C-alpha positions as CSV (number, residue, x, y, z in Angstrom):
1,M,-0.1,3.6,26.3
2,I,-2.1,6.9,26.0
3,I,-0.9,9.8,23.9
4,S,-2.6,13.2,23.9
5,L,-1.3,15.9,21.6
6,L,-2.3,19.4,22.4
7,S,0.0,22.3,21.5
8,S,1.7,23.5,18.3
9,T,4.4,26.1,19.2
10,A,7.3,26.2,16.7
11,F,10.7,24.9,17.9
12,A,13.8,23.6,16.3
13,Q,13.6,19.9,15.6
14,S,15.5,17.5,17.8
15,V,16.0,13.7,18.0
16,L,15.4,12.2,21.5
17,V,16.7,8.7,21.9
18,V,14.7,6.3,24.0
19,D,16.5,3.1,25.1
20,P,15.4,1.1,28.2
21,A,19.0,0.3,29.2
22,L,21.2,3.0,27.8
23,G,19.0,6.1,27.7
24,P,19.4,9.0,27.8
25,Y,15.6,8.5,28.1
26,T,14.6,5.1,29.4
27,T,10.8,5.5,28.9
28,V,8.6,7.1,26.3
29,T,7.0,9.2,29.1
30,A,10.4,10.7,30.0
31,A,11.2,11.6,26.4
32,L,7.8,13.2,25.9
33,S,8.3,15.4,28.9
34,A,11.3,16.9,27.1
35,A,9.9,16.9,23.5
36,Q,9.1,20.1,21.5
37,P,6.9,20.4,18.5
38,N,8.2,18.5,15.4
39,D,10.7,16.5,17.4
40,T,11.5,12.9,16.7
41,L,11.6,10.2,19.4
42,E,14.0,7.5,18.2
43,I,12.8,4.4,20.2
44,H,15.2,1.5,20.5
45,P,14.1,-2.2,21.1
46,G,12.2,-3.0,24.2
47,T,8.7,-3.3,25.6
48,Y,7.4,0.0,26.9
49,A,4.4,-0.7,29.1
50,E,3.0,2.8,29.7
51,Q,0.1,5.2,29.2
52,V,1.4,8.6,28.1
53,T,0.0,11.9,27.2
54,I,1.7,13.8,24.3
55,N,1.1,17.5,24.7
56,V,3.1,18.6,21.6
57,D,2.2,18.7,17.9
58,G,3.9,17.2,15.0
59,L,5.9,14.5,16.7
60,T,7.4,11.5,15.0
61,L,7.7,8.2,17.0
62,Q,10.3,6.3,15.0
63,G,11.1,2.8,16.0
64,T,14.4,1.2,15.1
65,D,12.9,-2.3,14.6
66,R,9.3,-3.0,13.8
67,A,9.2,-6.3,15.6
68,T,11.1,-5.5,18.8
69,V,10.0,-2.0,19.6
70,V,6.7,-2.5,21.4
71,L,4.5,0.2,22.8
72,E,2.2,-1.7,25.1
73,A,-0.9,-0.4,26.9
74,D,-0.3,-0.4,30.7
75,N,-3.0,-2.6,32.2
76,I,-3.6,-0.5,35.3
77,F,-5.2,2.5,33.5
78,N,-8.2,3.2,31.3
79,P,-8.7,0.2,28.9
80,A,-10.3,2.5,26.3
81,D,-7.0,4.4,25.8
82,G,-4.0,2.3,24.9
83,F,-2.3,4.9,22.8
84,M,-4.3,8.1,22.9
85,V,-4.1,11.2,20.7
86,A,-6.1,14.2,21.8
87,D,-7.7,17.1,19.9
88,G,-6.2,19.1,17.1
89,V,-2.7,17.7,16.7
90,S,-0.7,15.5,14.3
91,L,1.5,12.4,14.9
92,T,3.5,10.1,12.7
93,V,4.5,6.6,13.9
94,T,6.9,4.4,12.0
95,D,8.6,1.0,12.3
96,L,7.3,-0.3,15.6
97,T,4.5,-2.3,17.2
98,I,1.6,-1.0,19.2
99,S,-0.2,-3.5,21.4
100,G,-3.3,-3.6,23.5
101,A,-1.8,-6.3,25.6
102,L,-5.0,-8.4,25.1
103,L,-6.7,-6.2,27.6
104,H,-7.1,-2.8,26.1
105,R,-7.7,-0.9,22.9
106,A,-4.3,0.1,21.3
107,L,-5.0,3.6,19.9
108,R,-7.6,6.3,20.2
109,L,-7.9,9.5,18.1
110,Q,-9.8,12.6,19.1
111,G,-9.6,15.3,16.5
112,A,-6.1,14.2,15.6
113,S,-4.3,13.5,12.3
114,V,-2.3,10.3,12.7
115,T,-0.1,8.5,10.1
116,L,1.1,4.9,10.7
117,E,3.8,3.6,8.4
118,R,5.4,0.2,8.7
119,V,3.6,-0.5,12.0
120,D,2.0,-3.5,13.6
121,V,-1.1,-2.8,15.7
122,R,-2.3,-5.9,17.5
123,D,-3.8,-7.7,20.5
124,G,-6.7,-5.4,21.3
125,A,-9.7,-6.1,23.5
126,F,-12.5,-3.7,24.3
127,S,-16.2,-4.1,25.1
128,G,-17.1,-1.1,22.9
129,N,-16.4,0.0,19.3
130,G,-12.9,-0.5,17.8
131,A,-10.8,-3.0,19.7
132,L,-7.6,-1.8,18.1
133,I,-8.3,1.8,16.9
134,S,-11.1,4.2,17.5
135,A,-11.2,7.6,15.6
136,D,-13.8,10.2,16.1
137,E,-15.5,12.3,13.4
138,T,-12.9,15.0,13.3
139,S,-9.9,12.7,13.0
140,T,-7.8,11.6,10.1
141,L,-6.1,8.2,10.0
142,T,-3.6,7.3,7.3
143,L,-2.2,3.7,7.1
144,S,0.6,2.5,4.8
145,D,2.2,-0.9,5.1
146,V,0.3,-1.6,8.4
147,L,-0.7,-4.9,9.9
148,L,-3.8,-4.8,12.1
149,E,-4.2,-8.1,13.8
150,S,-6.2,-9.7,16.6
151,G,-8.9,-7.5,18.0
152,D,-12.1,-8.4,19.9
153,A,-14.7,-5.7,20.2
154,V,-17.0,-8.1,22.0
155,F,-20.3,-6.2,22.0
156,G,-19.1,-3.3,20.0
157,R,-18.7,-2.5,16.3
158,G,-15.4,-2.9,14.5
159,G,-13.3,-5.8,15.7
160,L,-10.2,-3.9,14.6
161,I,-11.2,-0.3,13.7
162,E,-14.1,2.0,14.4
163,M,-13.8,4.9,12.0
164,D,-16.0,8.1,12.4
165,G,-13.6,10.4,10.4
166,L,-11.4,10.1,7.3
167,L,-9.5,6.9,6.7
168,T,-7.0,6.3,3.9
169,A,-5.4,2.8,3.9
170,T,-3.0,1.3,1.4
171,H,-1.1,-1.9,1.6
172,T,-2.7,-2.7,4.9
173,T,-3.7,-6.1,6.3
174,F,-6.8,-6.4,8.4
175,R,-6.7,-9.8,10.1
176,G,-8.3,-11.7,12.9
177,G,-10.9,-9.1,14.1
178,T,-14.0,-10.3,15.8
179,T,-17.3,-8.9,17.2
180,T,-20.7,-10.3,17.9
181,R,-22.1,-7.1,16.3
182,E,-21.2,-5.4,13.0
183,A,-17.9,-5.4,11.1
184,G,-15.3,-7.9,12.1
185,A,-12.5,-5.7,10.9
186,L,-13.5,-2.2,9.9
187,Y,-16.6,-0.2,10.9
188,C,-17.1,2.9,8.7
189,S,-19.9,4.9,10.5
190,A,-22.4,7.4,9.1
191,T,-19.9,10.3,9.6
192,S,-17.0,8.6,8.0
193,T,-15.2,8.5,4.6
194,C,-13.2,5.3,4.1
195,N,-10.7,4.8,1.3
196,V,-9.0,1.4,1.1
197,S,-6.8,0.1,-1.7
198,D,-4.3,-2.7,-2.3
199,S,-5.2,-4.1,1.1
200,V,-6.2,-7.5,2.5
201,F,-9.1,-8.4,4.8
202,E,-8.5,-11.9,6.1
203,S,-10.2,-14.2,8.6
204,N,-12.4,-11.7,10.3
205,R,-15.7,-12.6,12.0
206,A,-18.8,-10.7,12.9
207,G,-22.6,-11.0,13.4
208,D,-23.1,-8.9,10.2
209,A,-20.4,-7.8,7.7
210,G,-17.7,-10.3,8.4
211,A,-15.0,-7.8,7.3
212,A,-16.3,-4.3,6.5
213,W,-19.4,-2.3,7.2
214,L,-19.8,0.8,4.9
215,E,-21.8,3.8,5.8
216,G,-21.1,7.5,5.5
217,T,-19.6,9.1,2.4
218,A,-18.3,6.7,-0.3
219,G,-14.6,6.5,-0.7
220,A,-12.3,4.6,-3.1
221,W,-12.2,0.8,-2.7
222,R,-9.8,-0.7,-5.2
223,R,-7.6,-3.8,-5.7
224,N,-8.5,-5.3,-2.3
225,L,-8.6,-9.0,-1.3
226,F,-11.4,-10.2,1.0
227,C,-10.7,-13.8,2.0
228,D,-12.1,-16.2,4.6
229,N,-14.4,-13.7,6.4
230,E,-17.7,-14.7,8.0
231,A,-21.0,-13.1,9.0
232,F,-22.4,-15.6,11.5
233,G,-25.6,-13.9,12.8
234,G,-27.2,-14.3,16.1
235,G,-28.7,-11.9,18.6
236,A,-29.6,-8.6,16.9
237,T,-27.6,-9.5,13.8
238,Q,-28.8,-11.3,10.7
239,G,-25.7,-13.0,9.3
240,N,-25.6,-11.0,6.1
241,G,-22.6,-10.0,4.1
242,G,-19.8,-12.5,4.6
243,A,-17.2,-9.9,3.6
244,V,-19.0,-6.5,3.1
245,W,-22.3,-4.9,4.1
246,T,-23.0,-1.6,2.3
247,T,-25.6,1.1,2.8
248,I,-23.9,3.8,0.6
249,D,-23.0,4.4,-3.0
250,V,-19.6,2.7,-3.5
251,L,-17.5,1.2,-6.2
252,H,-15.4,-1.9,-5.6
253,D,-13.1,-2.5,-8.6
254,N,-10.3,-4.9,-9.4
255,S,-10.9,-6.7,-6.1
256,V,-11.1,-10.4,-5.2
257,F,-13.7,-11.8,-2.8
258,Q,-12.8,-15.4,-2.0
259,D,-14.1,-18.0,0.4
260,N,-16.3,-15.7,2.4
261,R,-19.4,-17.1,4.1
262,A,-22.7,-15.7,5.3
263,D,-25.0,-17.7,7.5
264,N,-27.9,-15.8,5.9
265,V,-27.6,-14.0,2.6
266,G,-24.8,-12.4,0.6
267,G,-21.9,-14.8,0.9
268,A,-19.5,-12.0,-0.2
269,V,-21.5,-8.8,-0.4
270,Y,-24.8,-7.6,1.0
271,V,-26.2,-4.4,-0.6
272,A,-28.6,-3.2,2.1
273,A,-29.1,0.3,0.6
274,G,-27.5,2.7,-1.9
275,T,-25.8,1.6,-5.1
276,T,-22.9,-0.8,-5.0
277,E,-20.9,-1.3,-8.2
278,L,-18.8,-4.4,-8.6
279,I,-16.6,-3.8,-11.7
280,N,-13.7,-6.0,-12.8
281,D,-13.9,-8.1,-9.6
282,D,-13.5,-11.9,-9.0
283,L,-16.0,-13.5,-6.6
284,L,-14.7,-17.0,-6.0
285,G,-15.8,-19.8,-3.7
286,N,-18.2,-17.7,-1.6
287,L,-21.1,-19.4,0.3
288,S,-24.3,-18.4,1.9
289,L,-26.9,-20.5,3.8
290,G,-29.6,-18.3,2.4
291,D,-29.9,-16.8,-1.1
292,G,-27.2,-15.0,-3.0
293,A,-24.1,-17.2,-2.6
294,A,-22.0,-14.4,-3.9
295,V,-24.1,-11.2,-3.7
296,S,-27.5,-10.4,-2.3
297,V,-29.4,-7.1,-2.7
298,G,-31.8,-5.7,-0.1
299,V,-35.0,-3.9,-0.8
300,D,-33.4,-0.5,-0.7
301,G,-30.3,-1.6,-2.6
302,T,-29.1,-1.4,-6.2
303,L,-26.3,-3.5,-7.7
304,G,-24.3,-2.8,-10.8
305,L,-22.3,-5.9,-11.8
306,S,-20.0,-5.7,-14.8
307,N,-16.8,-7.3,-16.1
308,A,-16.9,-9.7,-13.1
309,V,-16.3,-13.4,-12.5
310,I,-18.7,-15.3,-10.3
311,A,-17.4,-18.8,-9.8
312,Y,-17.2,-21.8,-7.5
313,S,-20.0,-20.5,-5.3
314,G,-21.4,-22.9,-2.7
315,G,-24.3,-23.6,-0.3
316,P,-28.0,-24.2,-0.8
317,S,-28.7,-20.9,-2.5
318,S,-30.8,-21.0,-5.7
319,V,-28.8,-18.2,-7.3
320,A,-25.3,-16.9,-7.2
321,V,-26.5,-13.3,-7.4
322,Q,-29.8,-12.5,-5.7
323,Q,-31.7,-9.4,-6.8
324,G,-34.7,-10.1,-4.5
325,A,-36.8,-7.0,-3.9
326,G,-33.9,-4.8,-4.9
327,T,-32.4,-3.9,-8.3
328,A,-29.6,-5.6,-10.1
329,T,-28.0,-4.9,-13.5
330,I,-25.6,-7.6,-14.8
331,A,-23.5,-7.3,-17.9
332,Y,-20.2,-8.7,-19.3
333,T,-19.9,-11.1,-16.4
334,A,-18.8,-14.7,-16.5
335,F,-20.6,-17.3,-14.4
336,H,-18.6,-20.6,-14.0
337,D,-18.9,-23.8,-11.9
338,N,-21.5,-22.6,-9.4
339,G,-23.0,-26.0,-8.9
340,A,-26.7,-26.3,-9.6
341,M,-27.6,-22.7,-8.8
342,A,-28.8,-20.3,-11.4
343,E,-26.8,-17.2,-12.3
344,S,-29.3,-14.7,-10.9
345,D,-33.0,-13.9,-10.5
346,A,-32.2,-10.7,-12.4
347,A,-32.1,-10.4,-16.1
348,L,-28.7,-11.1,-17.7
349,G,-27.5,-8.2,-19.9
350,A,-25.1,-7.9,-22.7
351,G,-21.9,-9.9,-22.7
352,V,-22.8,-12.3,-20.0
353,Q,-21.2,-15.7,-20.1
354,P,-23.7,-18.0,-18.5
355,H,-22.9,-21.3,-16.8
356,G,-21.4,-23.8,-19.2
357,T,-19.8,-21.2,-21.5
358,A,-17.2,-19.4,-19.4
359,T,-13.8,-21.0,-19.2
360,P,-11.9,-18.7,-16.9
361,L,-8.7,-20.8,-16.8
362,I,-7.7,-19.3,-13.5
363,S,-6.0,-21.2,-10.7
364,Y,-8.5,-21.3,-7.8
365,V,-7.4,-23.0,-4.7
366,A,-10.2,-23.3,-2.1
367,G,-9.2,-22.1,1.3
368,D,-5.9,-20.7,0.2
369,C,-6.1,-17.1,-0.9
370,A,-2.3,-16.8,-1.4
371,A,-2.3,-19.8,-3.8
372,T,-5.1,-18.6,-6.0
373,T,-4.1,-16.9,-9.3
374,V,-6.7,-14.9,-11.0
375,I,-4.8,-14.1,-14.2
376,P,-6.7,-15.8,-17.0
377,G,-4.7,-18.4,-18.9
378,I,-4.2,-18.6,-22.7
379,G,-7.5,-19.4,-24.4
380,S,-9.6,-18.1,-21.6
381,T,-13.0,-16.7,-22.5
382,L,-12.3,-13.8,-20.1
383,I,-9.6,-12.2,-22.3
384,D,-10.8,-9.1,-24.1
385,A,-14.4,-10.1,-23.3
386,G,-15.4,-7.1,-21.2
387,D,-17.4,-4.0,-21.8
388,P,-16.0,-2.5,-25.1
389,A,-16.2,0.9,-23.5
390,V,-13.8,-0.2,-20.8
391,L,-10.1,-0.6,-21.7
392,D,-7.2,-2.4,-20.1
393,P,-4.0,-0.4,-19.4
394,D,-2.6,-1.6,-22.7
395,G,-5.5,-0.1,-24.6
396,S,-7.2,-3.3,-25.5
397,I,-10.8,-4.2,-24.5
398,S,-11.0,-5.0,-20.8
399,D,-10.5,-8.6,-19.7
400,V,-13.3,-9.9,-17.5
401,G,-12.3,-10.1,-13.9
402,S,-9.9,-8.4,-11.5
403,T,-7.0,-8.3,-13.9
404,G,-8.9,-6.2,-16.4
405,G,-9.9,-2.6,-16.7
406,P,-8.1,0.7,-16.4
407,S,-7.2,0.3,-12.7
408,A,-5.8,-3.2,-13.1
409,C,-2.2,-3.9,-12.1
410,N,0.3,-4.3,-14.9
411,R,2.5,-7.4,-15.0
412,N,5.6,-5.3,-15.3
413,E,6.9,-2.2,-13.4
414,A,8.3,0.7,-15.4
415,P,11.3,2.1,-13.4
416,G,11.5,5.7,-12.3
417,D,8.1,7.0,-13.4
418,G,6.7,7.4,-9.9
419,I,3.8,5.0,-10.6
420,D,3.3,1.7,-8.9
421,E,2.1,-0.3,-11.9
422,T,2.3,-3.7,-10.3
423,C,0.4,-2.5,-7.2
424,D,2.9,-3.9,-4.7
425,G,3.7,-0.6,-3.0
426,L,7.2,-0.4,-4.6
427,E,8.8,1.5,-7.4
428,L,11.9,0.4,-9.3
429,C,14.8,2.9,-9.4
430,W,18.2,3.0,-10.8
431,A,21.1,2.7,-8.3
432,D,23.0,6.0,-7.8
433,L,26.3,4.9,-6.4
434,D,28.0,8.2,-6.5
435,G,25.2,10.5,-5.2
436,D,25.1,12.7,-8.2
437,G,21.4,12.1,-8.9
438,L,22.1,10.1,-12.0
439,G,21.5,6.4,-12.1
440,E,24.0,3.8,-13.1
441,P,22.7,2.1,-16.3
442,L,24.6,-1.1,-15.9
443,E,23.6,-1.8,-12.2
444,D,20.6,-3.9,-11.1
445,L,17.4,-1.9,-10.5
446,I,16.5,-1.4,-6.8
447,E,13.1,-1.3,-5.1
448,S,11.9,1.9,-3.4
449,P,8.9,2.0,-1.0
450,D,8.4,5.8,-1.5
451,L,7.8,5.7,-5.2
452,D,9.8,8.8,-6.0
453,C,13.4,7.5,-6.4
454,T,14.8,10.4,-4.5
455,A,16.2,8.7,-1.4
456,T,20.0,8.3,-1.0
457,G,21.3,5.8,-3.5
458,E,18.3,6.1,-5.8
459,A,17.7,7.8,-9.1
460,D,14.8,8.1,-11.5
461,N,17.0,8.0,-14.6
462,P,19.8,5.9,-16.0
463,D,21.8,8.9,-17.2
464,D,25.1,8.4,-15.4
465,V,27.9,8.9,-18.0
466,C,30.6,7.7,-15.7
467,P,29.2,5.1,-13.4
468,G,30.6,5.4,-9.9
469,F,31.8,9.0,-10.3
470,D,30.0,12.3,-9.9
471,D,29.2,13.5,-13.4
472,A,28.9,17.0,-12.2
473,E,32.7,17.2,-11.5
474,D,34.7,18.4,-14.5
475,C,37.7,20.2,-13.0
476,D,39.5,20.8,-16.3
477,L,36.4,22.0,-18.0
478,D,36.9,19.8,-21.0
479,G,33.3,18.6,-21.1
480,V,34.2,15.1,-19.9
481,P,33.3,14.2,-16.3
482,D,36.3,13.5,-14.1
483,G,35.4,9.9,-13.7
484,C,35.8,9.3,-17.4
485,D,38.7,11.7,-17.9
486,P,42.2,10.3,-17.8
487,D,43.5,13.9,-17.3
488,V,41.7,15.1,-14.1
489,C,43.7,18.0,-12.9
490,S,46.5,16.0,-11.4
491,T,49.0,17.4,-14.0
492,G,48.7,21.0,-12.8
493,E,45.5,22.0,-14.5
494,T,43.0,24.0,-12.4
495,G,40.2,24.2,-14.9
496,T,40.5,28.0,-15.5
497,T,44.2,28.8,-16.1
498,D,46.8,26.3,-17.2
499,T,49.6,26.8,-14.7
500,G,51.6,23.8,-15.9
501,T,55.1,24.5,-17.3
502,P,55.5,23.4,-21.0
503,P,58.2,20.9,-21.5
504,T,61.7,22.0,-22.7
505,D,63.1,20.3,-25.8
506,T,66.6,19.2,-25.0
507,G,67.0,16.7,-27.7
508,T,69.5,17.1,-30.7
509,P,67.9,17.7,-34.1
510,P,68.5,14.7,-36.4
511,T,70.7,15.1,-39.5
512,D,69.2,14.5,-42.9
513,G,72.3,13.3,-44.7
514,T,72.6,16.4,-46.8
515,E,74.9,18.5,-44.6
516,P,78.0,20.0,-46.2
517,Q,80.8,17.4,-46.3
518,T,84.5,17.9,-45.9
519,G,86.1,18.4,-49.2
520,D,83.3,20.2,-51.0
521,T,84.7,22.9,-53.2
522,A,81.5,23.9,-54.8
523,S,79.2,26.4,-53.2
524,D,77.3,24.9,-50.3
525,T,73.8,24.3,-51.7
526,D,73.1,21.1,-49.9
527,K,72.5,22.4,-46.4
528,G,70.3,20.4,-44.2
529,T,66.9,21.7,-43.1
């Protein structure tokens, strides 16, 4: 499916329904021919095998079911363009699947701004760069809750994505990308800026950089998991960097590199050039057939390693962290159970826990990233053992490893503050059952994916005085919301003028027993009141 977005004239927004059986539009192509800028295409379940050109700006393609609304590249057209976006326009895609049908790329951006939310992009094949998505240097791609799975770039770079522009990815999974060249999952070129956080790179394969190749301008790389990626070498590649190959200044913090493999050097990370900082990271179970089972530094590279855990490394490497002809600074790092290999050929700085002294007390399960728990147990030598200048979110000295430092995820989520403390992409909100913007304090908290607690049924506060009723309604103006007021205007009150009729007393006054009695001859001084 090709989509080209070209114009930006202002029109009223409309919703165009696409349904393969019921219409009114039975194809995406037909709906696009009627679309105006900023319209929404509501796409119902079905497989839409097309290549389309979008010539309007600001469209939203909104699926009604992520799994069963499938936009699939038609196999009779250009395999480079499964879902094409042309110059200078924007597009938002939500809640559907885009497929390359195992024959084509899925999506191409040319000078476009594209946002994918709750979208699966899968099954791409292309002999050039970016088997699922290719974005040129003037494009912007934003990913949130996206699954990128199964792409083969064959002789190109980027088994899943080739990025020449600006990428921002959160809560995104990069899985099953392959290429014989560089970057099994994500190729960030010399013109790119790539920001990736709270995401997963899993089971990707490449000649170099099993998961990600980083050039260009450094972005933010935070709280990511790199698991079971491999750089296998061969041809023009060297087999370096089982998970990541870097040539720029970049910081990876609060990330986990587990069970990655390099057939040459740098089981998890290869620092070819620039300065790579690994701060508050866990590097577990990584392997290289050359030196640097966890990390290797090239002649033009510099490594800063601090508050990290290097454990369970494997292979014939003589050291877990190889400085080689480059430069490495290591401090406040715990080395644990790395077999017979030494910690590093670089000098060990302050706060380093060498082999035999570190007791991480974490639950490492080889070959199973989901089962590994990196939270240090009670009595662990990782607790409060980091750089004294670096603090945990609770203000204590940083723990060593990915659960320490200022960017670490908290164990608990604070509701309604607009911050994702647990890094799961969700915020806790109070339920607003009556739509008055005030949360019900006694109801269970609800999860919100947009972090702002402003959607229907959500509130960022527990201030509902009368749960289940609109606290803003007070028709008798007595200061008590109607839901808590037993007298809510049903007796004739209007809230401004009391038009009710006062009751008439028709009862007989009681006697008090002192009324004048028959036969009194004295003056009547005992009259009743």
